[in-house]
C-alpha positions as CSV (number, residue, x, y, z in Angstrom):
1,M,73.5,175.0,-94.9
2,K,70.2,173.6,-96.4
3,K,66.6,173.8,-95.2
4,L,64.1,171.3,-96.3
5,I,60.4,171.6,-95.7
6,V,58.4,168.4,-96.1
7,V,54.6,168.7,-96.4
8,R,52.2,165.8,-96.5
9,H,49.1,166.5,-98.6
10,A,45.9,167.6,-96.7
11,K,43.0,165.3,-95.9
12,S,41.6,163.8,-99.0
13,D,38.0,162.7,-99.9
14,W,37.3,159.0,-99.9
15,S,33.5,159.4,-100.4
16,E,33.6,158.6,-104.1
17,D,35.3,156.0,-106.2
18,W,38.2,158.3,-107.2
19,S,41.4,156.9,-108.6
20,D,44.3,157.4,-106.2
21,K,45.8,160.2,-108.4
22,D,42.5,162.0,-108.8
23,R,41.2,162.0,-105.2
24,P,40.4,165.6,-104.2
25,L,40.8,167.3,-100.8
26,M,38.0,167.3,-98.3
27,L,36.7,170.8,-97.2
28,K,38.3,170.1,-93.8
29,G,41.6,169.4,-95.6
30,I,41.4,172.6,-97.5
31,H,40.8,174.6,-94.3
32,R,43.7,172.9,-92.6
33,A,46.1,173.4,-95.5
34,H,45.3,177.2,-95.5
35,K,45.9,177.3,-91.7
36,H,49.2,175.5,-91.9
37,A,50.3,177.6,-94.9
38,E,49.6,180.7,-92.8
39,L,51.5,179.3,-89.9
40,L,54.5,178.4,-92.1
41,F,54.4,181.9,-93.7
42,A,54.5,183.5,-90.3
43,Y,57.3,181.2,-89.1
44,L,59.7,181.5,-92.0
45,D,61.9,184.5,-92.6
46,N,62.0,183.8,-96.3
47,A,60.0,181.8,-98.8
48,P,61.5,178.5,-99.9
49,E,63.5,178.9,-103.1
50,Y,62.4,175.6,-104.7
51,W,58.9,174.3,-104.7
52,A,57.9,170.8,-106.0
53,S,54.8,168.6,-105.7
54,S,53.5,165.2,-106.6
55,Y,51.1,165.4,-109.5
56,A,48.4,163.7,-107.5
57,N,45.4,166.0,-107.2
58,R,45.4,166.1,-103.4
59,A,49.1,166.9,-103.2
60,L,49.0,169.5,-105.9
61,H,46.0,171.2,-104.4
62,T,47.8,171.4,-101.0
63,A,50.9,172.7,-102.8
64,T,48.9,175.5,-104.6
65,I,47.3,176.6,-101.3
66,F,50.8,176.9,-99.7
67,A,52.3,178.5,-102.8
68,A,49.5,181.1,-103.0
69,Q,50.2,182.1,-99.4
70,F,53.8,182.8,-100.4
71,N,52.9,184.2,-103.8
72,F,54.9,181.4,-105.5
73,V,52.3,179.7,-107.6
74,N,54.1,180.2,-110.9
75,N,57.3,178.6,-109.5
76,L,55.7,175.3,-108.4
77,K,57.2,172.3,-110.2
78,I,54.9,169.3,-110.7
79,K,56.9,166.1,-110.6
80,D,56.0,162.5,-111.4
81,E,58.8,161.3,-109.2
82,L,57.1,162.8,-106.1
83,Y,54.0,160.6,-106.6
84,T,55.7,157.9,-104.4
85,F,55.2,156.2,-101.1
86,S,58.9,155.4,-100.8
87,S,61.3,157.6,-98.8
88,T,64.2,156.4,-100.9
89,D,62.5,157.8,-104.0
90,L,61.9,161.1,-102.3
91,L,65.5,161.3,-101.1
92,N,66.8,160.5,-104.6
93,Y,64.7,163.4,-105.9
94,I,66.0,165.7,-103.2
95,H,69.6,164.7,-103.9
96,E,69.2,166.1,-107.5
97,I,68.2,169.6,-106.4
98,S,70.9,172.1,-107.4
99,S,73.4,173.0,-104.7
100,E,72.8,176.7,-105.5
101,I,69.4,176.4,-103.9
102,D,69.4,176.7,-100.1
103,S,65.8,176.0,-99.2
104,A,63.2,173.6,-100.7
105,I,59.7,172.6,-100.0
106,I,58.4,169.2,-101.2
107,F,54.7,168.1,-101.2
108,G,54.1,164.4,-101.0
109,H,52.5,161.4,-99.5
110,N,52.8,159.1,-96.5
111,D,54.6,156.7,-95.7
112,A,57.3,158.4,-97.8
113,C,57.2,161.7,-95.9
114,L,57.2,160.2,-92.4
115,D,60.0,157.7,-93.3
116,L,62.0,160.4,-95.0
117,I,61.8,162.8,-92.0
118,N,62.8,160.0,-89.6
119,H,65.7,158.8,-91.8
120,I,67.4,162.1,-92.6
121,S,66.9,164.0,-89.3
122,D,67.0,163.6,-85.6
123,A,63.2,163.1,-85.5
124,D,61.6,160.0,-84.3
125,L,58.0,160.7,-85.3
126,D,55.3,158.0,-84.9
127,E,53.0,159.8,-87.3
128,F,52.9,162.6,-89.8
129,K,49.3,163.9,-90.0
130,T,47.7,165.2,-93.2
131,A,48.8,168.8,-94.0
132,S,51.7,168.6,-91.5
133,C,54.9,170.4,-92.3
134,A,58.4,169.4,-91.0
135,I,61.2,171.9,-91.2
136,I,64.6,170.3,-91.2
137,N,68.0,172.1,-91.2
138,F,71.2,170.5,-92.5
139,E,74.8,171.5,-92.1
140,Q,75.7,170.2,-95.5
141,N,76.2,172.5,-98.5
142,R,75.0,170.1,-101.2
143,W,71.6,168.4,-101.4
144,A,73.3,165.3,-102.5
145,D,75.1,165.1,-99.1
146,I,72.2,165.8,-96.7
147,S,72.1,163.6,-93.6
148,N,71.7,164.0,-89.8
149,G,69.5,167.0,-90.1
150,K,67.9,168.8,-87.2
151,L,64.1,168.8,-87.0
152,K,63.6,172.5,-86.3
153,T,59.9,172.8,-86.3
154,L,56.8,170.7,-86.9
155,I,53.4,172.3,-87.9
156,S,50.5,169.9,-87.2
157,K,46.9,170.1,-86.1
158,N,46.8,173.9,-86.6
159,K,49.7,174.8,-84.4
160,I,53.5,175.0,-84.4
161,L,55.0,172.3,-82.2
């Protein structure tokens, strides 16, 4: 059985002329990321084994907030492949995770996150807000085979839904 946690980066700052990769989080986004990290920490029995984030500033900052909550900062992988807006690219990355790993958390971007969740699980979400987390369980034993997952929990807007 595999558990995937998909996290969309927190609210980013559009007030300056930042490049897309360099755009930082807004203060509101930082606060929400901390709150959602706390909720996820309280909800999970164990920390995810595998941590990976897009290298974009906003995703990486969100990931480090979550990783700090779980005391996993040194284990966070920064991946070029996760700077994508394509669910197919995300799924291809996930398929490459070692089968020895049972739980993974991925930090990325919309529309990739929303489309991925709806594609690989029983979810039918209309939106996936910034800093939201989706926890999806799969019956399969290999990441390369995941499909038809069960959306176990959604953390959004400072609460567990």
